[in-house]
Structures are given as C-alpha cells and as structure tokens.
N, C-alpha and C positions, 0 to 999 in steps of 0.2 A: 758832461760828455755824451754826446750822442753816440748812437749804435753803428758804427761802421760794419754793414752787413756784410761785407766779402773779404775781410782781412783774412789772410792764411792761417795766423796763429789763433785767431779766434774760431775758425773752423776747426782747427786741430783741437782745440781746449773743448768745443761743443759739437762735436762731430755727430753725437748721437741725436742732436737737436735739429739736424739738417736734413733736407730733403735733395738724392741723385735723383630890431636892433637900428639900422636907421641907415646912416649914410654909408656908402662904400659902393663897390662894383653892382652895375645895373643886375636887374634879374637875368636878363639876357644882355651879355656885354655888347657895347656898340661894336658897327663894323669899322670903326677907324684901327689904326694900329696902337693909338693913346688915346686911354680913357680917363678923361681928369674927375678928380676927388678933391673937390676944395682946392687949396693951393697943391696939390699933389696930384700924381697920376700913377696909373699901372699902364702896363701893354697888354695885349689880347693875343700875340704872338711871342712864340719865345726869342729871345736873342739868337742872333745865328750862330750855328757850331755848337748849341745845347741841346740836350734832350729832355724829354717829358718821361712818364712812366714806359717801360719797356720790360721784354722777359729778360731772363738772366743772360741770355744771347745778346741782348741789344735789340730786339725787336719791338717797335712800337705796340702797344697795346692798350685797348678800350676797355671799359667795365664790362663784364661776363654778366649781362642782366636780361630778364625776358623782355619783350615788347611793352608789357605791362608795368614795368619799372624804368623805361628808358629815359623818360625825363627828369627822373628823380635824382638828387644827389647822393651818391654812393657814400655811406658813411665808412670811408678806408680806417685803419687804424683799429679795426675792432677784433674781437675774439674769433671771428667768421669770415675773416675778409678775403681768404683764400679763394671764397665761392666766387667772388666778383673779378678779382684780379689774378689773372693767371701768370704768375710770375714764372713759374717753370713750363715751357714750352710744350712739353710731352705729358702734363698733366692736366687735362681740361676741366676736370671735376673738382677738387680740393686736397689740401693736407689735411692733417688731422685736425680737428676743432675740439676745444675743450670746454663744454657749457658747463659741468660740473652739477650733479654727479656724475653724467654721463657725457661720454666722448664720442665724435663722431667724425667719419671720412665719407665722402661722398665717391662713388664708384659707378661702372658703367650700369649694374645690374641693382642700384639704389643706394640707400644710407647704410652704412656699416656702423654699428651700434657697440660700445663698449663700457665698462664700468669698473676702472682699475681700482684697485682696493688695497694693493701691495707695493709700497715704493721700492725702486731699486735706485742704488747710490752708483754713480758714474763719473766719469772724468777724475780718475785717481781721488775720488772722495768728494769732489769738488760740486757737485751737482746731486740732487735728488729729484727722481721724475715719479709720475705715476702716469706710465706711457701707455698712449691709446692702445688696445689691442683688441681686436675685433671679437664680441661674443656673438652677434648676429648679425644678418643683414635685412634691413627693410625694403621689400620689392614688390613687384608686380611678377606672374609669371610670364618668361619670355621678356622682359624690359631688357634691353640693351642699348642705353642711350650713350651718342657720341660725347655729350657733355652734360655738366651740371651748371644751370644759372641761378642768380638769385631773383627770386619773383617777387619776394614783398620782405619787409623788415620792419622793425618798431625799436622801441629803446633798448630792447635786451633778447628780442626773439628775432628770428630770420625763418624763411621759408625758402629751402631750396627746390627746385624745380627739374624733370628729367622729360625728355621726350624722344621716342625713337621714331616716331612716325604714325605707329599703330598704336601705342601706348602712351600715358603721361601720367606721372606722379610726382605729386606735393607733398613736403613733409615740413611740419613746424616744429622747431626746436628751441630752446632757450636755455638761459642760465636758471639754474636754479629747479628746472622740470626735470621732474622724473618722468614723464611723458613724451613720446614722440608722436604726433598727430599726423596722419596721412589721409589723403586723398588720392585715388587713381582712378582711372580707365582705361578699359582697352584688356583686362586681365585680373585675373583672381588676385587676393591678399597673398603675398609669399614671404615669409620669414625664413631664412635659411640660415643653421645656427652651425658654430665652429664646434662639430662633433655632434653626437646624437644627443638630444636634450632627454632630461628625466622629468616626466610629467609627475606635477604633484596635485593637480587639480583639473579636473574636465566638465566643464558646464554647458558644453557645445559652443555657443559663441564666446566664451569665455574661457581661456586655457591658461593655467599655470605650469610653467617649465623652469629648470634649473640648467642652467649652463655655466661650464667652467666656475662652480660654485657661486654662482650670483643666480638670485630669482627674477624671472620676469613673467608679466601678465599679458595675453595677448586678448585684444577686445574687437571680436566681428560684430556687424550689425546684428539685431535679433533676428533669429530665424535661420541664420547661418550656421556652421560646424567647422571647427578646425580640424585638419587631417594631418597626423604626424607620419612621414614616410622617410625612415632615417633621420638624415641631417634636415630634411624639409619640410616646412609646417604651410599649410595653404589653407585657404578659406574662401569659396565664393563669396560675393558681394551682392548679388542679385541685382535688384533694381538701384542699391544704393552705390555708393562711391568713397565708403569712408571707413576708417580703422584704426586703433592706436595700439599701442604698446608701452608698458611701464616697466621700470624697472623696480623692484620691491624691498624694502628694509628688510623684510622678513615674511615668510609664507604667510604667517597667520594675518596680514595686511591686506590680505587679496579684497576681502569684503569692502575695505573702507577705499581702496584704490578703483574697484567697480562702481561705486557710487559716481565717481567724476570721470569715468572713462570715457564717455560720450559728449561731456562740456568741453568742447575743442577750445584753446586759447587762439585768439583772432589778433592780439596785440598787447604791447605793452607799454605802460608809461609811467615815469616819475615827476612827481610836482614837488617842490621846495618851499621853503620859506624862512624867514629870518626874523626874528623880533626877540629883542631884550637880552642879547647875548646867547641864544638858543638859537640852533637850526634843526629845523624838522622836516622830512621828509616823507612821502606816501608813495608806496611801490603797488600800482594797479594793473592787473590782467584784465583784458577784456575777453570774453568767451561767447561761445555760440552751443545751445544745445542739439547735439545732432539726434538725440533721443530723448524722450522724457522732457523734463523742465529744470533740472539740475545745474545752474549756471556759477556753481563755485568750482575750487581746484585745490589742487595742493602744491605748494612753493616749498624747497628746500632754501632756508637763509643761510648766507655765510657768516662766519663769526663776528665780523665786523659788524654784521646786521644784528644778529640775534643777541649780541652784547649791549644795542643800543634799543631794543625795543620793549614794550611793556605788552605787547600783543601776546595771547596767548598761545603756545606752540604744543604740538603734540609731543608723543614719547618716540616717535619715528627719528632716525639718524641715520645720514650717510657720510661716508668717508669721502675725502676730497683733499687735492693738494694743499688746500687752506685750511685744514684742520677740519673737525666736526662739523657737518651741516644739519640743523636742525628744520624740523617740518612744520609747517603753518597750515591749517586746514580752512583756506580762505581765499578769494581773489585778491585781497590787498593786505598789506601791513604798514606800520609807519615806524619811524626811528625818530630819536630825539638826541640831540648832542650839544655839549657846550661848545659854543664857537671857538674855533681857534682864532688866536690873536694875531693881528697884524699891526706895525707900525712902519712909518716910512723909515723910520732909523732908531736905534736906541737912544733914549731920550739922554740930555746932557747931565753928567754927574760931577763931583768933586773929586772923582777918582783919576780924573784925565788930566794931565799937564799940558797947558793949552801950547805953552812954545814947544813942547816937544811934539803934538800933534799938528802944529802950523808947520813944522821940519818935513814931518813926515807928508802933508798936503802937497808940500812945495815940489818933492819928489816926482809927484805924480803929473802935477799940472804943468811943471815945467821940463817934462821929459820931451825929447826930441821928436817923438811918435807916440801919444797918449794913446793912439790904438795898434801898437805894436804891429804895423805891417798887415792887420786883416784886413781881408778882401771879400771873404763869403759871410754867407748869413750866420754861422755858428760864430768864429771867432769876434768877427764885428759886433754881434750881439754880446759875448763875454766881455769886450773891452767897453761898450755901454753901460753894461751891468755894474762894473767897477768903479766908473765915472759917478753913476747914478748913486751908490751907496755913500760916496763922499760928498755929496751936495748938501743934505741936511746936515753932516757932521761939520763942514766948513762954517755953515750957518748959526751952529750952536754957538761956536766961539768968536764970533763975530767977524769972521774973514768973508765977508761980501763979496771983495772982488777974486778972490778964488772960487767963490759959489759960482759966480755970474761967469768965470772965465769955462768953468766946466760944463756951465748951461748951454754957453756960446757952443762948446765942443759937441755936445749930443746933439743939438738941434741941428747943427751943420750935419753930421752925421747921417741922421735921421731922415732929414728933407732929402740927403743926396739920394738914398735909398726909395723914399717915397715920390722920387720923380723918374717917369719912366724914360728911356733914351740913353741913359749915360753909362758908365762903365759897372753899375749895379743897378739893378730895379727889381720889381716885382711884376710877374707874368701870370695871367689867368689862363686856366686851360679848361675850355668848356666840355669837354669830354668827362673829366674827372670833376670838375666843378672845384678847383683848387687856387690857391693863389701862392705861386711858389718864387722865392728869391732867389736871383741868379747874380754872381755865381752861388751855386749851391755847392752843398757839399754833404757828406756820410747818407748820401741817398735819398737826400730830401726831394731831390727831384726825379730821378728814374725809379725810386721805391715807393716814393710819398712817405719816408720816413720822418719822425721828429719834428714835426712843424711845431708842436706845442713845446718842445724845449728850445728851437732856436727863437721863436717868435715872442717867448716869455721876455726876454731880455730889451726886446724892443718896446713891448708894451709897458714894462716896469720902467724902463727908462724916460718914456712918454710921460707916466705918471707922475714921476718926479717933476719932469718939466712943468707939468699942468700945474702941479701944486704951487709953483713961483711964477707961472707965466699962463693964467688961464685962456688969455687971447690966443695964444698958439696953438691950443687944445680944441679949439672951437670947431664945429664940422666945416664949416666954411673956410677953413685955414688947414691945420694938419691933422686934426682929429678924426677927420673921415678917412683917411688911410691907415690911421690906428685901428679905429672900428672894423676896417676892412680885414685887416690882420686877427685880430678877434673874432671876426666870423668865419674866418678859414679853420681856425684851430679850435676854437670853443663857441661856436654858434648855439646861442640859446634858442633860436627860432627853428620849429618843425616844419614850418611851412615856407620858409627861404627857399626859393628854386634856385637860388646861386651857391649855397654853400650846403651840407649835411647838418643836420643837428650834432651838436658835442662830437665833432669828428675823432678824436683821441681818446676822450673820455668814457668809460664803461661805467654806467651808472650802476649797475648791478654788482658788477666785478669791485666796485670802489676805488679805481685807479685806472690811470690811463694805459695804454699800449703803443709802443714806439713805432713796430713794422708796419708800413702801409700794405702789405700784402699778405702778413703772415703765412708765408712760406716755408714754414719748418715743421717738422715732424714733432718738434714740442709745443706747437701752437703758436701764438705770439708772446712778445717779450716787452717788458721794459726794465731798463738798467737805471737811469737817474731819476728815481722818483723825486728826488727834490729839485730838478729842473723842469718837473712836471707841476710840481706845488709852486715854483716861482710864477708860472702863469697864472694860477690861481689867485695867490698873493696879488699880483700885478693887477688883475680884475679889480678887487676891492679898493686899492689905491686909487686906480683910473677912475673907476665908479663914484668913490668918494670925491676926487678931486674935479669932477665934472659934473656933480649932482646926477649922476645916471644910478639911482638905487636898483635897478633894475639888475644891471651890470655886476655891482658892487655884492649883492645879495647873491647873484650866482657864483661869484668868486669866492664868498664865504661858504656856503653849499659845497664847492668842490673842494676847497681847502680841508674843510672840517671833514668830508666823508674821506678823502684820501690820506689825511692823518691817521686816521683809526687805522685803515689799510696796510699804510706804511708800518706803524708799529707792529702790526701782528704778523705781515707775511714778508717784510723785507727785515725786520729787526728781532721778530720772535718773542715780542716785549712778555707776553703770559706763558713763555715758553710751551705752547699748546698746538704751536702749529708744524713746525719741523720734525721729520722723525727722527727719534733718539740716535738711528744708525747715520744721520747726518753729520753730526759731530760740528757742526759751527754755529755760533751766534747771531750771525747776518750773513745776508745773502746781497750779492753785488747785483743779481739780476734776479726778476721774477719771470718764470714762464708759465703757459698755459697748464704745463705738465708739472710744474713744479717750481724750484728755484736753483740758482747755482751761486757758488762762493767765485765769482768771478767778474770780470769784465770783458768787452768787446775788444781791448788793445792792450792789457798788461794783465799778468797773475799777481803783481804786486801789491802786498795786503794794504798799503796805506791808500792806493787808490781803488781797492776793492770796498775799502770802509768809507773812504771820503766822498766816493761818487754821490752816494745817496745823502750827501750833507750838502754838496755846494750847488749853487752859490749861498753863502752864509747873508741873510738879510734879516730885515723886520717881519718877513713872512715865517723866519726859520723857527722861530719861538714855541712852534708846536711840538718839537722834537724833545722840548725839556719837558714834556708830559710824561715820559717815560724814563726818568732818573737811572733807575736800576738796568734797563736794558742799556743805557748810554755806556754805564760802569762796565758791564760786560761787553759791548762793543768795543769800547778801547782797550780793555785787557786782552782780548782775543787779538787785535790789531798788533799790540806788541808782542805777544807770544809767536805769531806767525812771522812778524817781521824781526824776530831777534832781537828787540828793545824799541824804543820810542822811534816815533815817526821823524824821517829826515826829509823826504820830497815835498810832503802835502802837510808838514807841520801845521802850519798856518790852519788849514781848516780842520785839523783835528783837535787843536788847542781851542778853537771856537765851539768846536762840538762838544768837547769835555766841559767847558765853561757852562753850557746847559745844564748839567747837572753838578758839578764841582766846580764853581769859580775861581775859589781859593788855588786850588792844585793848578787850573790851568792857567792863571795868573805865573803862579811858582815856574811853571814849564817856560810861558814866555820870558820872564825875568831871565832864566837861565839860558835861553837859547835864541832871543830874538835878533842877536847881533849878527851871525853868519848866516843867515837862510835867505833863499829865493821865494818870493810870495810866488802861489799858485796863479796861473795865468789869468784869472778872473778876479784875485784878489790884490791887496795893497798892505804895506805896514801899516799906513794910516788907519785902513777899517779894522784891521786885527786888532791894533793897539787900543783903539777907542772900543772896541766890542769886548774885548776881555777885561778892560780895567773898569767899564761900565759895570758889566757884571760881577766883577768883583765887590764893587762899591754896593751895589742895589740887591744882589742875589739873584740866583736863579730864577727863571720863569715858574711861575705859580698857576698852573692850568687848573685850579681848583676853583676859583673865583675868576669870573668875567664881567667884563662892562657891556653897558648897553647899547654900545657903536662897534664895529667890528674894528675897528682902528683903537683898539685899549688893549692895556695888557697888565699885570701884577707881577712882582717881583718879591721873593721873600728871602731874607737874610737873616738866621736865627729866628727870632719871634717878630721881626719888623716886615711889617708889609708896604711896599711902595707901589703905588697905582699910577700909572701912565696912560695916556689917551693924547691923540691928535685930532683937531678940529679941523677940517677942510674948509668949514662954513665960513660965511661971510660975518657971522655974529657969535657973540661968545654962546656956550653952551655949558650945562652941567652934565656929567656922565654920572651914572648912576650905578655901583657893582653889585655883583649878587650877593655879597655878605654884608649890604646896606650901605655901603661907605661912597661917599661922593666925591666929585672932583670937578673944580670948575676949570674951564679951559678956553682961554679966548680964542677969538676970531684967527683962522689960518696960523696955528700955533701947536705945540706939543706942551703940555702940562704935567709936572710929576707932582707929588705928595703922600701923605700918610693918610690922606682921605680925612672927609669928618661924616658924621653920623654914627648910627651904631653898626657895631661889627660883629656878626656870629658868622662864623665859616660855617658851620652846620645849620640847615634850615631849622632843626629840632636838636636842641642840647641834649648831648647824649645821655643815655639812660642804662643803668646795668655798670657791674663793675667787671665785666670779661670783655676784653678787646681783641678783636680779630688781626691780624696784620695784612694789609692788601700791598702788593707790587705798587711802588711810586711813593711810598712812605706813608703812607696812611693807617691811623688805628681806628677801629670802627667797632660799634656794638652790633652792628648788624651782621646776620648770618646768611648761608646760601651764597655764598662767594664761590667762585672759580679757583681752583685749587691750581698753585703757580708755585713760582719760587723766584729769590732774588740770589743774586753772587755777591758772596762775602768777598772782598778783595784779601788778597796776599797780603801776610805782614812782611814780604820781603826777606826774610830770614832774621830780622830783629826782634827784639823783645819789647812787647808792647803790654806787658801786663798790670792792668789799672789804668792804661791811658788810650782812649779811643783813638783808632788809627784807620783813616778810610773806612768810617762806620756806615754801614745801614742804617739809615735813621726814619724811624715810624713816630708819627706824633698825631696827636688830638687837641683839640683845644674847646673853650667853653664849657670845661667839665665843673658840674657842681656836686658836692658829696661831704656827708658827714663822716667823719674819721671812726672807724669800727673798734673800741677799746681792744687790745690786745691782738688785732689782726694785723699781718704782715703781708707785703708785696709778694705774689706769687707768679710764675710763669711756666710755661713749657713750650719749647722750641724745638721743633723737628729741623736737623742739620745734617748734610751729608757731605763727607770729605771725599767720596769717590773712594778711589784707589791712594790718595795721596796720604804720605804718612806724616807723623809729628804736626797735627795742626790742633790750634787751641780756640774754640770759639769763646768770646766775651761778654757779657750784657751787663750794660747800664741803665738804670731807669732813673729820671729826673722829673722833679714836681715842682710846676711854678703855680703857687697855691692861688694866686689872684689875676693870672695873664698879662702881668704886667711886662713879662718879658726877662725878668730876673728868675732862675731857677734857685727854690729855697733848700730843696734837699734832693741830694743824689744817693743813690745806692747802686755800688759796682760789686758785681758777683765773682767768684772765682771763675777761673776759664774751665772749660770742658773740651778734654781731651779726645778727640773723635776717632774711631778706626780707620782703617785702610781699606774697607769693604764696602762697595756699593750699597747702598741701601737706609735709610731715614734712621737716625739716633736722635732720642730725647733729652734735652739739655733743659734743667729745671733749677729752681732757686736752692733744691736740695745740695747742691754743689757748695752753698754756704755765703755767707757775706762778706766780702773781701775786705771793703771799706765804706762809710757811710758819712755824709755831710749834713748839718741842720737837722732840725726837729720837725716831725709831721704832724699837721694840723690840718682843719676843714678845707676843702678847696672851693672855690667862690669864682666861676668863670676861669678857672685854671686851665693849665697846659699839662699834659702828661707825654712824656717822650721816652722812648727804646732805642738804646744803640746798641750794634752787635757788630764786633770785629774780630779780628784775629790778633790774640794777645802773643801766640808764637806760630812758628811755622813757615813754609816757603810756597804757598800754593791757594788755590781759591777753592770754596767750599759752597753749598747752596743751603739758603734757610727758606724752608717753605712758607707759604704764605696763601690766603684766600681760603682756609680750612680752621675749623675747631680742634685741630690739633696743636697750633700754633698759637698760643694766646697769651695776654698779659692780663692778671687779674690784680686789681688795685685794691687795698684794704678800705675802700669807700661804702657807704650805701647811701 
C-alpha cells in the first residue's frame, strides 16, 4: 500500500513526524499534446481537472533550484527533497534532513546541524526517533536569505545555496559524511551554537568545541583565527572562501579529521556489477584539495554496508537510527553480496493438486471484473500483479487457455494505460521531469509519491507478458512505454535530461523513499519496502525477458542491496538496530529519524506486519534469508493481534512459509475455507505458493546460481535447484556449491543438481562451532553478536520432542572421533521476565551427509529464571536420550536444535559470539 500523506488518522498517529536506457519520452518532450512511443503514447499536458505538484494548500510549485541547476532533473523522493520541493508554503528553506550521522535543516541564517544520539519513544511506544535537534548553525555573519535552493547534487550528496543579495553560502552535505563543507562570500564564517560551547582545542584556524555533549571541529583557512564570543564563533576568511565543520567521534580524533578538513567533497557516485551470482558495488567520493594535496576523506558506513565490505575500517563509530555506523578512511569502499534470487513463479511441484489449482484459477479468470473496479494507478497495478502471478502457474499445469486469457486481460489493460487520450493515461511534467499516471492516487500526482510502488506492478506484469510474447515487448510495440515507466521510477542514466537518476532509490541508504517532497520533521519515509523490491524484481524479469542485461543487472543490484536494508532496518534481523526501548521486532515504516510500528492507514497489526511482505512473488524469496526474523515477526503479530491473522492471513501464511513451510501449510489447511484474499492476492496463488514450498522447502540464500533468475530451496538435507531460462537456447546454470542444472530454452527447470556439492567453500576445520542467526554453524570467529527467538511452547509439554525449534546446521564436516570424548555445548539463553520456561537442545549427526541422521543426542532441559540477563545452558544438564553409535564423519552434517520443552512464552538464544558454541568430539 502506498503512503497516503494526508489521512487524519495517520497524522494523529505520527504527529511528531509532521511539520505545521533507450526508448521513451524524448529528451525534450514534443510540443504536441500526444507523444508517440512505439505502439503507445503519453501526453505532455495533464488531463483536464487534474493537478501536478502543489503545496499543501494546493498552490502549484516548480523545483526550488538555482539557475545553475535549472535544466537538471530533480531527484525527488530523496533524503533531502524538501530543499527542492516546497510542500509547505510558509517554509522556503527545508524540513529536517537526515544525512546520518549528522542531521540538517536549512534556515534563513544558514544550515542548522545536529547529531542526535539518544532515541525518544513516541506515539504510544509505536515509534522511535533520533529527531533532529540543532547543535549549531553554519552560516556567514549577517546572512539572512529569503530561501534555500538546491544548487548541485550527486548520488548521495547535495549542495544547498543561500543568497540575500550581499552574501552567498553553499554547503555540501551527504549521507555518511561527518563533514559539512562550506563556501561563502560577503561575510565571515560564523558558527552559532545552541548554548555556549566548551573549547577543548584551539589551534588558531582549527577549533575543537563541545556542544550539547557532542564534539565538533571547526576548520578555517590557514592564517585565520576562530573567535569565541558567547554562543557565536567567527573567523575571517581573508582572500579565501571556504571553511568546514566536522562532528568528531571523540576529541582525540581531531588530528585525523584535520588531515581531511580541506579535502572538500565535490561529488558522489556508485557503480555496480553482477557476475556469477554475486553483486558488487563501489561507492566513490570525488574531492578537491582546498589546501595542500590531500584528496582522501572519511566516510561513515551504514550497517548494511559494513556487514558486506572487506575494506579496512577505523575504530571510529557514530550513532544513527540505523545502528552503529563505522568509519572508513578513504574516498571509496566496495561491497559484495550474494545476489537475491528472482523467479517468474515458484516452480512446479508434486505437492500441488492440479484439479484443485485449476478450480482456483477459474475463480479468477471467470470473475465478472478481474480488475475489481480499479481505476487509478495503484489499484490497477495491484490487479495486474494478481494476474501476473497466475500466468506461469497456469502454464505449469498445462492450462494454456487460462494462461492466454489472463495474458489478454493484462495486455488490454496495459495498452489502455499506455495510450494517451482515454480515461487513463500517463502525462509528462516538463518542470518536474516526471511521468505521472492519471487517475492518480495517494499523492502520486500532487506530491510525487510512490511512483516506484505503483509502476512496479506495471513493469512486473509487462515482464510476464514479455516472457510469453516477446513481440509485444519490442520497443517498437509496447516495450517503449514500459521503459518510459522504468526511466521515471528507476532511471539508470545520469545523463538523461528527461528523468532523474534512480528517482526513488537512495543508493547510500540502501533503500527507496516514498515521499516526493520529504516535508516531515522526521525526514523522508518508506512504508512498503516490499513494493519497492517488487520494482527491482520486475527489472530483473523484464531485462531477462527482453535481453536487456543492463536493466537486469540494475534490478539485481537494487534488489540485493535493499534486501539487506530491509532485513536490518525494517525487521532488525540481527537485533542490533532498534533501540531496546522500542519494544517491537518489526517496523511498518522507516523514517529518516527512526522507524514506526504503524502504517499510514491503520494500526491493525496484520497490516503493519504484512505491508512489508506484499506482493508475494518470485521476487520475495530474499525474505527467506532471515528465518529467525520471520519467526519473531509472526510471533509479534500474533501477540499484538491477540491471535493468528484474520484479514491478511494469506499474506502472512506466505511470509511464514519462507521460514517454516510445514507450519504455514498447516495454517492454510486449517483456515483456507473461509477467508477473503488480500486485494492483490488470490487463492490460486496462495495455494500454489504454500504447497510448493512445503514440498521443496524454504529458500536457501546460502547458495546462488550464476543467473539472477535462479534459486535454491532446502527441505531437511535435500536441496532443490531451480532456474528460469528466458533465452532462446538451452543453458546450464552453475550454482555456488558446484551443482549444475540444465535448463531448456524459455523454461523453468528444477532438480537436485549434478556435479560436486560443497556448501562451504572450504570444509570446516576445528571442532568448535559458533551459532549464526539464519541457521548456520560455523568455525569462523569474529561474528556480530545477535540473538534468535525460541518460539513459545504454547503451554504444552514438549520434553524430548522438538517443537518449532531453532535449527543450526553445518555440512561437509570431516572428523575422526576422539575416543572417550563427548559432545559439549554452552548456550546463552534469556527468558526475560517470563516464568516457567525450559529450553532444550538436541544434537544430531549424519556421518556421511546422505540425508539420514545416524545419531541423535537429546539433553535435559534447562529452566531459566524470570530475571532479564543471559544464563548458560550446557551439556552438564545431562543426556536425556540418545540413538545410534558415534563414528567418524566423512562429509557429514551436524545439526543443533533448540526449543522450549515447557512453558508459555518466548526466550532468546545468543548467536554470533564464542559464548554460544557447540563442541563436537572429533579431531
């Protein structure tokens, strides 16, 4: 669901956040009212009676930029968009902007700067905020500008501009930058602090001050001298025009920051590549040496970045709403991630009853109105998405007639929207350089909200059509209009004069933003991260179907990057981001200042949890990489909901199936008869999804194929490999564990793979294994401390029998049994304040890796106390039962299961440290 920006209930809930490529449109749209694009067209004037971007009072607005930037497409939907989009008519400067670690707000006298380090819990405990609070203002003596404009920008930096006729000021700010770089004329450098500053270092042109407990360094040109008078600090610039300010992680960092103070950042750029199942990205700043020759700089990396880089980092860190930021001493860094999997649909399996599925398909295709009366871009898109998910499903079971009827419905609706002049069309706004669909909805016109949400469904549906009808997708046919929507929402070009580069996707933050104007005290926001990744997955499928590897690889980069950000910032997968005072395991919305357990339109827990899952597609498989987080998510939903889902049960069943397919199927079996599908779902798709995963197992993100349209599923010890080949000739897909799969042309194939299988690049060595969230045992050290949630025992007795266990496993283990040695473990567990819980462990050995566990050891449970804090459960509790006889391991598998033998409540199991380990009796 897109974010309706003005609904009264949403405003009441989030009151603290609000302020009182190719073919497509020509670079300069033609003068005609209708501009042809292949077989389609768009208009260059809005339909009668509609609006474009406006202030909150309905006054039309144009981009608030300097003459130097007048002809550049403005990247709306960014972290700093309020500089360019004056949503509130009485604020010609900006709302708070969250760069992290610093926060900013433009005012008449310059740039207010803050470094929020303490979270506040607001909205009845539903929102945490590191709200902007001014520590100081960077300006010039006498500056009193009537407005602030965007003068320049690059991938994650921006340059605000002030002028009052006598004085001008430009500052460059950005994500991850501890510096603000300033250039001014007509006055002295002036820093106005919130209260008298405490000086901790005075080196003339370099001054260290502490304001509100935060340490800042001020850097003026050599030969200048800072003067402190109360809360005003000034320095003459002489014949120079530059100075800089930095927030320091500690006072002893001054010398390091001084080294880079005059290396001014002038631009930022990301490059990406996809190869053999891996996505690489390089983030680079360009700099100019104002003094000396130093061209390096300092960058603070977000958690989703430093988790995936091997580049050296310093010991310096910053606080942020996204968890700890770590500092790199360089103008660039690289990341590398396993690519997120995408399939047109889950593959065929023998768990799906053909007759039953056929009946469900007929319910959709024979409906009196398959589009459910949808007229605007969003709800039409949802209806297109519902049909698109069923086309490959119908094809799998030989229902080609049903398949083709759905394709015909989709083509007809897409072509209707892709043709100007009718009841619905796309219209180009030359001022904002955007393509808006009318009828619009949720502020997609007046606020430029949510284009990536809405258009994701159109591109996804077009990709499915292209899979079956390549001629329809040709640029000369309807593909040109598809690419026009792509250029609006996710343009890969920085030189395109018709649309901005990646309008909604913030490459440094690692996710998209929904608001086009960013006019909130809490910064920008995104609610439905899953509708954002729907566009990325659509790009993968469209690029694969049309042979556009550039768009395919862009989609893979966007999806893989955002999947990590979603795991960390929406689902707190490692439990290292949300403040402990927040009290929630998931966020419905992420803001620049923090996150909220809410949606724009309801406080119903089902929607709060489900809005970052839908639409469930073959592009949703990345969610299965964090199974413990899914379990915590579902458990919290049921606690908040007072029981299992009722309204969006299908979305949440499908979500659950990415971690626990068997439980999801049991829930489907018990509840499918009497529910109404979510508006973008169908019983046909939900039935197929749940039963397929129950048969194949949950997605296995530890193994990737060498094309983006491939995936792996694991059930027990059996892996199933799947891939779709959009090409016209057969190909072999090679997976990262050495397995291969032959895939015929224009087909999906599955199999157990051929070739060598070694899930770990090197066989594990040593006999001590740490637990990792996500279900891994590893001999590696230096992990990140985290925890997984042990599901409630539900008040029943499960002593000796695993019940919804946490499962950790390692394969390919070789070892010689040590005579007389026994299995050992120490597990850190915490029941919080819950009474009567008993955690239990079972260790199982498959000596040859053939899928059969030859020995199991079940230990007596450990009764935790109701006092918050870690307790240690070890093998000293005693062996309750065992089966089989121990012998040597030859490519074997070792599994640890932990569950609640007794009790009614959840507890936590520590992961990622040497305090929670399994020690096997092998050398």
